[in-house]
C-alpha positions as CSV (number, residue, x, y, z in Angstrom):
1,X,8.0,-14.9,-58.1
2,X,7.4,-14.8,-53.7
3,X,3.5,-15.8,-53.1
4,X,1.7,-13.6,-51.7
5,X,0.6,-14.0,-48.0
6,X,-2.6,-15.5,-47.0
7,X,-4.5,-14.4,-44.5
8,X,-7.3,-16.8,-42.7
9,X,-10.5,-15.1,-41.7
10,X,-12.6,-16.7,-38.9
11,X,-16.1,-14.8,-38.1
12,X,-19.8,-16.0,-38.4
13,X,-20.4,-12.3,-39.8
14,X,-20.4,-12.1,-42.4
15,X,-20.6,-8.3,-43.4
16,X,-17.2,-8.6,-40.8
17,X,-15.9,-11.4,-43.5
18,X,-16.4,-9.1,-46.6
19,X,-14.7,-5.8,-45.1
20,X,-12.5,-8.0,-44.2
21,X,-11.4,-8.9,-47.4
22,X,-11.5,-6.2,-50.0
23,X,-9.4,-4.6,-46.9
24,X,-7.0,-8.2,-47.6
25,X,-7.1,-7.9,-50.9
26,X,-6.2,-4.4,-51.6
27,X,-3.2,-4.9,-48.6
28,X,-1.7,-7.8,-51.9
29,X,-2.9,-9.9,-49.1
30,X,-4.4,-13.9,-50.6
31,X,-7.5,-14.4,-48.1
32,X,-9.6,-17.5,-46.8
33,X,-12.4,-16.7,-44.4
34,X,-14.7,-19.1,-42.9
35,X,-18.1,-18.6,-40.8
36,X,-17.1,-21.5,-38.3
37,X,-14.2,-23.0,-35.7
38,X,-14.0,-26.4,-37.8
39,X,-13.1,-24.9,-41.0
40,X,-9.9,-22.8,-39.3
41,X,-9.1,-25.8,-37.5
42,X,-8.6,-27.6,-41.3
43,X,-6.8,-25.6,-42.5
44,X,-4.0,-25.2,-39.7
45,X,-4.1,-28.9,-39.5
46,X,-3.7,-28.9,-43.0
47,X,-0.8,-26.2,-43.3
48,X,-2.4,-23.4,-44.7
49,X,-2.0,-19.5,-44.2
50,X,0.3,-17.0,-42.9
51,X,-1.7,-15.4,-40.3
52,X,-4.9,-16.5,-38.5
53,X,-7.3,-13.9,-37.8
54,X,-9.9,-15.0,-35.5
55,X,-13.8,-13.3,-33.4
56,X,-14.0,-14.7,-30.1
57,X,-17.2,-16.3,-30.6
58,X,-18.4,-18.6,-33.3
59,X,-21.4,-21.0,-33.9
60,X,-19.5,-24.0,-33.3
61,X,-17.1,-23.2,-30.6
62,X,-14.4,-20.3,-29.4
63,X,-11.6,-18.6,-31.2
64,X,-9.8,-18.5,-26.9
65,X,-9.6,-21.9,-27.3
66,X,-8.6,-22.4,-30.6
67,X,-5.7,-20.8,-29.9
68,X,-3.3,-23.3,-27.7
69,X,-4.4,-25.7,-30.4
70,X,-2.9,-23.7,-32.8
71,X,-0.2,-22.2,-31.6
72,X,0.5,-26.2,-30.5
73,X,0.2,-27.6,-33.7
74,X,2.4,-24.5,-35.5
75,X,4.8,-22.5,-33.1
76,X,5.3,-19.6,-35.6
77,X,1.7,-19.0,-36.7
78,X,0.4,-15.5,-35.8
79,X,-2.5,-15.2,-34.1
80,X,-5.0,-11.9,-33.5
81,X,-8.0,-12.5,-32.3
82,X,-11.0,-10.3,-32.5
83,X,-13.6,-9.3,-30.3
84,X,-17.2,-7.8,-29.6
85,X,-16.5,-8.4,-25.7
86,X,-14.4,-5.6,-25.1
87,X,-13.5,-5.9,-21.8
88,X,-10.2,-6.6,-20.3
89,X,-10.5,-11.0,-19.6
90,X,-11.1,-11.1,-22.7
91,X,-7.4,-9.3,-24.0
92,X,-6.1,-11.4,-20.5
93,X,-7.2,-14.7,-22.3
94,X,-6.2,-14.0,-25.9
95,X,-2.6,-12.6,-25.2
96,X,-1.8,-15.3,-22.2
97,X,-3.6,-18.3,-24.5
98,X,-1.2,-17.4,-27.3
99,X,-2.6,-14.1,-29.5
100,X,0.0,-11.9,-31.7
101,X,-3.0,-8.7,-30.6
102,X,-6.0,-8.2,-29.2
103,X,-8.2,-5.4,-31.4
104,X,-12.0,-5.0,-30.3
105,X,-14.5,-4.4,-32.0
106,X,-15.8,-2.1,-33.9
107,X,-11.3,-1.8,-35.4
108,X,-9.8,0.5,-37.3
109,X,-9.2,-1.0,-40.6
110,X,-5.9,1.1,-40.6
111,X,-5.0,-0.5,-36.9
112,X,-5.7,-3.2,-38.3
113,X,-3.2,-3.6,-41.2
114,X,-0.4,-2.9,-39.4
115,X,-1.0,-5.2,-36.6
116,X,-1.5,-7.6,-39.7
117,X,2.2,-6.2,-41.2
118,X,3.5,-7.1,-38.1
119,X,2.5,-9.7,-37.5
120,X,3.4,-11.3,-40.0
121,X,7.0,-9.6,-39.8
122,X,7.7,-10.6,-36.6
123,X,10.8,-13.4,-35.6
124,X,9.0,-16.2,-35.2
125,X,11.5,-16.0,-31.5
126,X,9.2,-12.8,-30.3
127,X,5.9,-14.7,-31.3
128,X,4.4,-14.8,-27.6
129,X,3.9,-18.4,-26.2
130,X,0.6,-19.5,-24.0
131,X,0.8,-18.8,-20.5
132,X,1.2,-21.8,-18.2
133,X,-0.6,-20.5,-15.5
134,X,-4.2,-21.2,-14.4
135,X,-7.1,-19.1,-16.0
136,X,-7.4,-15.9,-13.8
137,X,-10.6,-15.7,-11.7
138,X,-14.0,-14.7,-14.3
139,X,-14.9,-10.5,-12.9
140,X,-13.9,-7.8,-14.4
141,X,-11.9,-5.3,-12.3
142,X,-12.0,-2.5,-14.9
143,X,-15.9,-1.7,-16.8
144,X,-15.3,0.6,-19.8
145,X,-15.1,-0.6,-23.8
146,X,-14.2,3.1,-24.9
147,X,-11.0,3.1,-27.0
148,X,-7.8,5.0,-24.5
149,X,-10.0,1.9,-21.9
150,X,-8.7,-0.9,-25.2
151,X,-5.6,0.1,-25.3
152,X,-5.4,0.1,-21.1
153,X,-6.5,-3.2,-21.4
154,X,-4.1,-4.7,-24.2
155,X,-1.4,-3.1,-22.0
156,X,-2.6,-5.3,-19.4
157,X,-3.1,-8.2,-21.1
158,X,1.1,-7.8,-22.1
159,X,2.3,-7.8,-18.8
160,X,0.9,-10.5,-16.7
161,X,3.0,-12.8,-19.1
162,X,6.2,-10.1,-17.3
163,X,7.3,-8.6,-13.9
164,X,8.4,-5.7,-15.6
165,X,8.0,-2.9,-12.9
166,X,4.7,-0.4,-13.7
167,X,4.0,3.7,-13.6
168,X,0.1,3.9,-13.4
169,X,-0.3,7.7,-13.2
170,X,-3.7,9.7,-13.2
171,X,-5.6,12.2,-10.8
172,X,-6.9,11.0,-8.1
173,X,-9.7,8.6,-8.6
174,X,-9.0,7.0,-12.0
175,X,-8.5,3.2,-10.5
176,X,-4.5,2.9,-10.0
177,X,-4.6,0.0,-7.8
178,X,-7.1,-1.3,-9.8
179,X,-5.3,-1.4,-12.4
180,X,-2.3,-2.7,-10.3
181,X,-5.1,-5.4,-9.0
182,X,-5.3,-6.4,-12.3
183,X,-1.8,-6.9,-13.3
184,X,-1.2,-9.0,-10.0
185,X,-4.2,-11.1,-9.8
186,X,-3.9,-12.3,-14.0
187,X,0.1,-12.4,-13.8
188,X,2.7,-15.0,-12.9
189,X,2.7,-13.8,-9.6
190,X,-1.1,-14.1,-8.8
191,X,0.2,-17.2,-5.8
192,X,2.1,-14.7,-3.8
193,X,0.4,-11.7,-2.0
194,X,-0.4,-8.3,-3.1
195,X,0.9,-5.4,-0.5
196,X,0.2,-2.6,-0.9
197,X,1.4,0.8,0.5
198,X,0.4,4.7,0.4
199,X,3.2,6.8,0.7
200,X,1.4,9.7,1.5
201,X,-0.2,8.1,4.5
202,X,3.2,6.8,6.6
203,X,4.6,9.4,8.1
204,X,7.9,10.5,7.6
205,X,10.2,9.2,9.8
206,X,8.8,6.0,9.6
207,X,8.7,4.7,6.0
208,X,11.7,3.7,5.7
209,X,10.9,0.9,8.1
210,X,7.5,0.0,7.3
211,X,8.7,-0.9,3.4
212,X,12.6,-2.7,4.4
213,X,11.5,-3.8,8.4
214,X,13.6,-2.7,11.4
215,X,15.8,-4.8,13.5
216,X,14.2,-4.5,17.3
217,X,16.7,-3.8,20.0
218,X,16.0,-7.1,22.0
219,X,17.0,-9.0,19.4
220,X,14.6,-10.4,15.7
221,X,13.5,-8.2,12.9
222,X,10.3,-6.1,12.5
223,X,9.5,-7.5,8.7
224,X,8.9,-4.5,5.9
225,X,6.2,-4.2,3.1
226,X,8.8,-5.9,0.9
227,X,9.5,-8.9,3.1
228,X,5.6,-9.6,3.5
229,X,5.0,-9.4,-0.4
230,X,8.1,-11.7,-1.1
231,X,6.5,-13.5,-4.0
232,X,4.4,-11.5,-5.5
233,X,4.0,-7.7,-5.8
234,X,4.4,-4.0,-4.1
235,X,2.2,-1.2,-4.9
236,X,3.9,2.2,-4.3
237,X,0.7,3.9,-4.5
238,X,1.6,7.8,-4.4
239,X,5.3,7.3,-5.1
240,X,5.6,11.2,-5.6
241,X,4.9,11.6,-1.7
242,X,8.4,9.7,-1.2
243,X,10.8,11.8,1.0
244,X,14.3,12.0,-0.4
245,X,16.5,9.5,1.8
246,X,13.1,6.8,0.9
247,X,13.8,7.2,-2.5
248,X,17.6,6.8,-2.2
249,X,17.1,3.4,-0.9
250,X,14.6,2.5,-3.0
251,X,17.0,3.2,-6.1
252,X,19.5,1.0,-4.3
253,X,16.6,-1.9,-4.1
254,X,15.9,-1.9,-7.5
255,X,19.8,-1.2,-8.9
256,X,21.1,-4.4,-6.7
257,X,18.1,-6.9,-6.4
258,X,18.4,-6.5,-2.1
259,X,18.4,-4.6,0.4
260,X,18.4,-4.0,4.4
261,X,16.2,-3.3,7.8
262,X,16.7,0.2,9.5
263,X,20.1,-0.4,11.7
264,X,20.2,-4.0,9.7
265,X,23.2,-4.9,7.8
266,X,22.5,-9.1,6.3
267,X,21.1,-8.0,3.2
268,X,18.4,-9.7,2.0
269,X,16.9,-10.3,-1.7
270,X,13.9,-8.4,-2.4
271,X,11.8,-11.0,-4.7
272,X,9.1,-8.4,-5.8
273,X,7.4,-7.0,-8.8
274,X,7.2,-3.1,-8.1
275,X,4.2,-1.3,-9.2
276,X,4.3,2.6,-8.9
277,X,1.5,5.0,-9.1
278,X,1.1,8.8,-8.9
279,X,-1.1,12.3,-9.4
280,X,1.1,13.9,-9.6
281,X,3.0,15.0,-12.4
282,X,6.9,13.5,-11.9
283,X,8.7,14.9,-14.6
284,X,7.6,18.6,-13.2
285,X,8.5,17.2,-9.2
286,X,11.8,16.2,-10.8
287,X,12.6,19.8,-12.2
288,X,11.6,20.9,-8.7
289,X,14.2,19.1,-7.5
290,X,11.8,17.0,-4.8
291,X,12.1,13.6,-6.7
292,X,15.3,11.9,-8.1
293,X,15.2,11.5,-11.6
294,X,17.0,8.0,-11.5
295,X,14.8,6.6,-9.3
296,X,11.8,7.8,-12.1
297,X,13.9,5.8,-14.8
298,X,13.7,2.8,-12.7
299,X,10.8,2.7,-11.6
300,X,8.9,4.3,-15.1
301,X,10.1,1.6,-17.2
302,X,5.9,0.8,-18.6
303,X,3.7,4.3,-18.5
304,X,0.4,3.3,-17.7
305,X,-1.6,6.5,-18.1
306,X,-5.3,5.6,-16.8
307,X,-7.4,8.9,-18.1
308,X,-9.3,10.9,-16.3
309,X,-13.4,10.4,-16.8
310,X,-14.1,13.5,-18.9
311,X,-12.3,11.5,-21.6
312,X,-14.6,8.9,-21.4
313,X,-17.6,9.5,-21.4
314,X,-18.9,7.0,-23.4
315,X,-17.8,4.0,-20.7
316,X,-19.9,7.1,-17.9
317,X,-23.3,4.3,-18.2
318,X,-21.7,1.0,-18.4
319,X,-19.7,2.0,-14.8
320,X,-23.1,3.5,-13.6
321,X,-25.5,0.3,-14.4
322,X,-21.8,-1.6,-13.2
323,X,-22.5,0.1,-9.6
324,X,-26.4,0.4,-9.8
325,X,-25.4,-4.0,-9.8
326,X,-23.2,-3.5,-7.4
327,X,-25.9,-2.7,-5.2
328,X,-28.6,-4.7,-6.1
329,X,-26.5,-7.7,-5.2
330,X,-25.5,-6.5,-2.1
331,X,-28.8,-6.6,-1.0
332,X,-29.9,-2.6,-2.1
333,X,-33.0,-2.2,-4.2
334,X,-33.6,-2.4,-8.5
335,X,-33.1,0.8,-10.2
336,X,-32.5,1.6,-13.7
337,X,-31.3,4.8,-15.0
338,X,-33.9,6.7,-18.0
339,X,-31.3,8.3,-20.8
340,X,-32.5,11.7,-19.3
341,X,-30.0,10.7,-15.7
342,X,-27.3,9.4,-17.9
343,X,-27.0,12.5,-20.2
344,X,-26.7,14.6,-17.2
345,X,-24.3,12.1,-16.0
346,X,-22.0,12.9,-19.5
347,X,-22.2,16.2,-19.4
348,X,-21.1,16.9,-15.3
349,X,-16.8,16.8,-15.7
350,X,-16.4,14.3,-12.7
351,X,-13.3,16.5,-11.3
352,X,-13.6,12.6,-8.6
353,X,-13.4,10.6,-11.3
354,X,-15.2,7.2,-11.1
355,X,-14.7,7.4,-7.5
356,X,-17.2,10.3,-7.5
357,X,-19.3,8.6,-9.7
358,X,-19.2,5.6,-7.5
359,X,-20.1,7.1,-4.3
360,X,-23.3,9.2,-6.4
361,X,-24.5,5.9,-7.5
362,X,-24.2,4.6,-4.0
363,X,-25.6,7.1,-2.8
364,X,-29.5,8.1,-4.7
365,X,-30.2,4.3,-4.2
366,X,-29.5,4.2,-1.3
367,X,-31.2,7.6,-0.2
368,X,-34.4,7.1,-2.7
369,X,-37.1,5.2,-3.0
370,X,-37.6,5.9,-7.3
371,X,-37.2,2.5,-9.3
372,X,-36.4,4.7,-11.9
373,X,-33.8,7.6,-12.1
374,X,-34.2,10.8,-13.9
375,X,-32.4,13.3,-13.9
376,X,-33.2,15.6,-11.1
377,X,-32.6,12.5,-9.0
378,X,-29.0,13.0,-10.3
379,X,-29.2,17.1,-10.6
380,X,-30.4,17.5,-7.2
381,X,-27.4,15.5,-5.7
382,X,-24.4,17.5,-8.2
383,X,-26.3,20.3,-6.5
384,X,-24.7,20.5,-3.1
385,X,-20.8,19.8,-5.6
386,X,-21.9,23.0,-7.9
387,X,-22.6,25.0,-5.3
388,X,-19.3,24.4,-3.1
389,X,-16.9,24.3,-6.9
390,X,-18.7,27.6,-7.2
391,X,-17.1,29.0,-3.7
392,X,-14.1,27.5,-4.3
393,X,-14.7,29.6,-8.0
394,X,-15.2,32.6,-5.8
395,X,-12.0,31.8,-3.2
396,X,-9.9,31.8,-6.4
397,X,-11.1,34.8,-7.4
398,X,-10.7,36.6,-4.4
399,X,-6.8,35.8,-3.6
400,X,-5.1,37.2,-6.0
401,X,-2.6,34.9,-8.4
402,X,0.9,36.5,-6.7
403,X,-0.6,35.1,-3.5
404,X,-0.7,31.3,-4.7
405,X,2.7,31.2,-6.5
406,X,4.1,33.1,-3.3
407,X,2.9,29.9,-1.4
408,X,4.2,27.6,-4.3
409,X,7.4,28.9,-3.8
410,X,7.2,28.8,-0.4
411,X,6.9,24.8,-0.3
412,X,10.0,25.2,-2.6
413,X,12.5,27.4,-0.4
414,X,11.3,24.9,2.9
415,X,12.2,21.6,0.9
416,X,15.4,23.7,-0.9
417,X,16.5,23.8,3.7
418,X,15.3,20.0,4.3
419,X,17.7,19.6,1.6
420,X,16.8,19.0,-1.6
421,X,18.9,20.8,-4.4
422,X,17.8,23.9,-5.8
423,X,18.7,24.9,-9.2
424,X,16.9,26.5,-11.9
425,X,14.1,27.7,-9.3
426,X,13.1,31.1,-12.2
427,X,12.8,27.8,-14.9
428,X,10.6,25.5,-13.2
429,X,8.0,28.0,-11.2
430,X,7.7,29.9,-14.8
431,X,7.0,26.1,-16.2
432,X,3.9,25.3,-12.9
433,X,2.4,28.2,-14.1
434,X,2.8,27.6,-18.2
435,X,1.7,24.2,-18.3
436,X,-2.1,24.0,-16.5
437,X,-2.3,27.1,-18.3
438,X,-2.1,26.1,-21.7
439,X,-3.3,22.7,-20.8
440,X,-6.7,24.2,-19.2
441,X,-7.1,26.9,-22.7
442,X,-6.9,23.5,-24.3
443,X,-9.2,21.3,-22.7
444,X,-11.6,24.3,-22.5
445,X,-11.4,24.9,-26.7
446,X,-11.9,21.2,-26.9
447,X,-7.7,20.3,-28.0
448,X,-8.4,22.8,-30.7
449,X,-5.0,24.9,-30.6
450,X,-6.0,27.6,-33.6
451,X,-9.1,28.5,-30.9
452,X,-6.8,27.9,-27.8
453,X,-3.2,29.9,-29.6
454,X,-5.7,32.5,-30.1
455,X,-6.7,33.3,-26.2
456,X,-3.0,32.9,-25.0
457,X,-2.1,35.2,-27.3
458,X,0.4,32.7,-28.8
459,X,1.6,31.8,-32.6
460,X,0.0,28.3,-33.4
461,X,3.8,27.2,-33.7
462,X,4.9,28.9,-31.0
463,X,1.6,26.5,-29.1
464,X,3.5,23.7,-30.4
465,X,6.3,23.3,-29.3
466,X,5.5,24.4,-25.9
467,X,2.8,21.8,-26.2
468,X,5.4,19.6,-26.9
469,X,8.5,20.7,-24.4
470,X,6.1,20.2,-22.1
471,X,4.6,16.8,-22.7
472,X,1.4,18.4,-22.5
473,X,-1.7,15.3,-24.0
474,X,-4.3,16.7,-26.2
475,X,-7.4,14.8,-27.0
476,X,-9.7,16.4,-29.4
477,X,-13.4,16.2,-29.0
478,X,-12.7,16.2,-24.6
479,X,-14.8,19.0,-22.5
């Protein structure tokens, strides 16, 4: 009879050990639990256990510090790290030191059991090896403890151990460049340069020379961003704004691993990790014929979606206090938020996302002498954006929908005149109207598909089909 797998659990919280012991026992595992690191290490040295689940902070040591020792003594022993210190650094350290998975407390027991099953079933060669590079600098480029941010932390942590191409998508102001910098600064190329290029900020006729460099008529060449980023990371922001001819050249670089300067002939090796970002829906751009499908799949090796702030309202107090602390550290006055201010911040829709929240906090610190920030100050600073929003809504109402659609179709036709192929224009335009209509209705109903179907006048099954076809994310409970 095959013996049951044994799980070694280390956590100084008795209630956590009890809950884990009961859940793992019901799932058919044997469990040995301890409140300290020393006992866990003794069990590992004695060859006990098939899997380790350890907390980060214990009375006699750190679970993170144990990981390399365990991996050296028993390379095939999988390790799952759990922590109430649910931030990016913990996830990165756990992954780079060789943990199979990192879970933030409080965690879902079903998720834990799923991770345990995957860890025990994983072949030995799939177990991550500890990173040999130095520990990342102790700072937090990303703030948040929401469930969605924990998923992003885990993705970033895994991606720091490879050079895979990453596509970051998200609305303006969500922190796409922060994620790109975290991938670089905590990754294997941290010793090289990080070069950021905003495609939307470069004149159309200069993008190729900006990226690939240019041969000078007097001899020599002007190096482009690919050469400047050699050994490091090239961050291509707003990739959806790249013109067709530059898209073709970038595709060749991704395929061949080399490029030539504008006007040059000698190939140059592209020794960079590419991270791209966009606030646009590139699938929609592909349907419109303004973005190459083959380039999209070359860039979208690992997609990372950053949520808008309205989908992570629980992170707003942390973010706001973080920005207050930054103002204080920069020599500004010390201020605090009262509960009414926090409630008011969490009730705002934040169309400008985290960047809008940061600007608001900095503005309040600079303009108001009060040490305690209440809802009255928040309302005073949000009053002008509210007025502007009302003006936009009024303008939108006054402009017939047909005129807005006509302007949009004209952009398609202009792109066609510039050489982009136009096919199936009717379906594209219908899809572009249909997607925001369904998406905004779902937002209005907090993700309730029954209410949304009723508002739209659609059958519920038809709505579900449209959601799948248009790849519309549904988040319940989000205003």
